[in-house]
N, C-alpha and C positions, 0 to 999 in steps of 0.2 A: 462197394465197400464203404464209401463216404456216407451214403444214405443209412447204412446199418449203424454206423457210429452215432449219427444224429438221432436215429430212432432210440438207441439205448440211452443217450443223453436225455431225450425228451421223456422217456419212461421214468428216469430218475427224478426229473423235474416234476412230473405228475405226482409221484409218490411223496416227494418232499412237500409239495404244495397242499397235499391232502393230510399231512401230518404236522411236521414242525412249523411250516409256514402257513398253516390253515388260518390262524387269527389275522395275519396280514392279508391273506386273500379275501377273507370275509370283509375286512375293513375296506379294501379296494372296491368290492362289489357294492357295499352299502353306502359308502360316503363319497359323493361326487366331489366335495371340497378336497378331501384327502387324495382322491384319485387324480384330480387336476394338478394339485401341488406335486404329487409324486411324479407324474408324467412330465411336467414342465422341468423338474429338476433333472430327471434321468435323460430327457431328450437334449437339454441344454448343456449339462455338465458331464455327461457320460457319452451318449451317442454322438453328440456334436464333435467333441475332440477326437473320439475314436474313429468315427467313420466320415467325418466332414472332409478331410483331405482326399479320401477315396472318391468322393462325389464332386470335388471341385472342378475337375476337368470337364465332366459331363454338364455341370451347371453352366460353365463358361461356354461350352458348345451350344447349349440351349439358347443362350442370349445372343450368341453370334448368329444362330439360325433365325432368331427374331429380327435382327438387323437386316439380314438378307431378304426377308419377306416384307419389310416395311417399305412403303412408297417413299420417294425422295422428299415429299412434303412432310411426311411424318418423321423422317430422320432428322430434319432440321428444326422441327417444332417441339415444344415440350410435350411429353407423353403423359397421358392420364392412365395410371396403372392401378389395378386392384389386385392385391395378392391375398388369396384365400389360404388360411392356415399359415399366417406369417411366422408363427413360432418366435424364435429368437432372432430371426432375420438372416438366415443362412444365405439367401440370394442377393442381399443388398450390394455386395461388392461387385456384382456383375451387371447391375442396372445401368442403362444408358444415361448419359448426361441429361440434366433437366427432366428427370422423372418426377412426376407429382403422384405420390403414393397414397392410396387408401389401404390401410392394413386391417384385415379381418381375421379374427380367430375366435373359436368358441370357448377357449380356455383363458380366462382372465389372468391366470398365474403366469402366463408367458409375457405379459406386458412389461414387467420390470426387466426381464432379460432382453427384450426387444429394444426398449428405450436406452439401455446401456450400450447396446451394440450399434444402434443406428447413428450415434454420434461420430462414428468412425467413417461415415460415408456421406460427405456433404453434397454429393451430386444428386442425392435423393431428398426431395422436399416432401415432408410428411403433411398431408392434408388432414387426415383423420384416422383414428383407431376405432374400429367397430367390433364390439363383442357380440357375436351372433353365430348361428349355424349356417353353413353353406347351403343347406336345403331350402332356407327361407330367408333371403337377405333383404328383408323388408325395409331396412334403413338405407339400402343402396339404390340409387336411382337407375332407371332403365336407359339403355342406349347412351351410356355416359363414359365408357372407358375404351381407350385404344387397345389396351392389353389386359388380359387376366392371367395371372401367374398362379400355378398350383403345383407344388412339389411335395411328395410324401404326405399327402393329405387325403386323397380319394380312397385310400385303404381304410380310413376311419369313419367315413360318412355313412349314415344309415340308409340313405336313398340316393343311389347314383343317378337315377333318372331325374330326380328333383334337382340335384346339383347341376346337371348338364343343362336343364331348362333355365335355371337361374343364371348360369354363365352366359348363355346366349342372350338372355334378357338384358343383362347389364352391359354387354359389349355393343359398341357402335357398329353400324353396318360395315363389313369389311374388317372388323376388329380381330385381333389375334388372341388365341388361347394357347399358352405354352404350358407343358406338363412334363413331369417326371415322376413315375410311381413304380413301386415294387408290385409284382403280380404273381399269379400262381404258375407253377410248372405245367406243361402239357400233361394231361391225365394219364398218358402212356408211360410217363417217367416214374421211377421209384421215388424220386425226390418229392413228387406230388403227395405221396403217402406220408412223408415226413411233415409236410405242411398241414395236411389234414389232421394228423395226430396232435400237432402242437397248437393248431388254430384256436381251440377253446381257451387254453391257458394264455396264449399270446394276447388274445382279445382282452382278458382281464388285466394282465400286467401292463399292457401298453394302450390303455384308454380307448378300447374299441377297435384297434387295428386288426384288419382281416388279412391273414396270410394267403388265403385261397380265393381271392377275387380276381376275375378276368376283366380288368378295367378297360382294356382296349376295346372290347366289344361294345361297352356303353358309349365310349367316345365316338366310335365309328358309326353307331346308329342314331346319334343325337341330332343329326340334320345339319351339320356344318357343310359349307360349300366345298371345302377341301380339307383333307387330313393327311399329314405326314407323320408316320409313327415308326420308330425303330425299336427293335427288341434286342437286349443285350444280356449276357450271362457272365458277370465278372467273377473270376475265380478268387478274387481278393475278399469277396463278401461271404458272410455265413450262408449256408445252404438255405436257411429259412426264408431269406428275402433276396436271394441271388438274382432271380429273373427281374428285369426292369424294362419298362417302356419309357420312351421320351419322344417328344415331338411338338408339332404346332398344328393348330386347327384354325380355320378362318370362318367367321360368321357369314 
């Protein structure tokens, strides 16, 4: 029944987007500047306050998992961390003490939101902000980071294979990749049809975000020496992005 309700809602969304909202949709498609500003505003001012508290416990668990997997020497020494798709900095409150952060995002409109937020977390030392795509982090050195963080980003990249290759390149040997991403439902579920129906519109409104991506497959086949991945279906989240994976991989 829930899937039917979402299908009806999505049908209305389609009809509205092809009529009353068509000029707005066209602007999103044609203007990268407008698209970036729109997404940074919605993600920081709407999605963050609305869904941030629902993800807080999972983010906390993710960084606790990182602590468990770090060696004793790494726990006591400053950590060099690269966060891909830093956004407004939703993960900063969970960073370990003495974290030296390189923040990367493809959307320059997020920088003002990130700079405002990071002042609240003095345990994080900002080394650099890099505006670039995750598929080609040419300004980021190889074998340089103890940890790469990526949450709610891999849904929007154009090439998962390229991103995984870059993540492995920039990690030190034995480095950790921690991730949390929404993914598609199993194809046997009616909810998967909802995701398929909404996916083209979702991608336009939310800056390339893919509802129907099976991200875990790409992580598992990327060649990490070890991968721990958990799948969850939180009933407090909208059906569109209810399935989530989270975990840690070792180079």
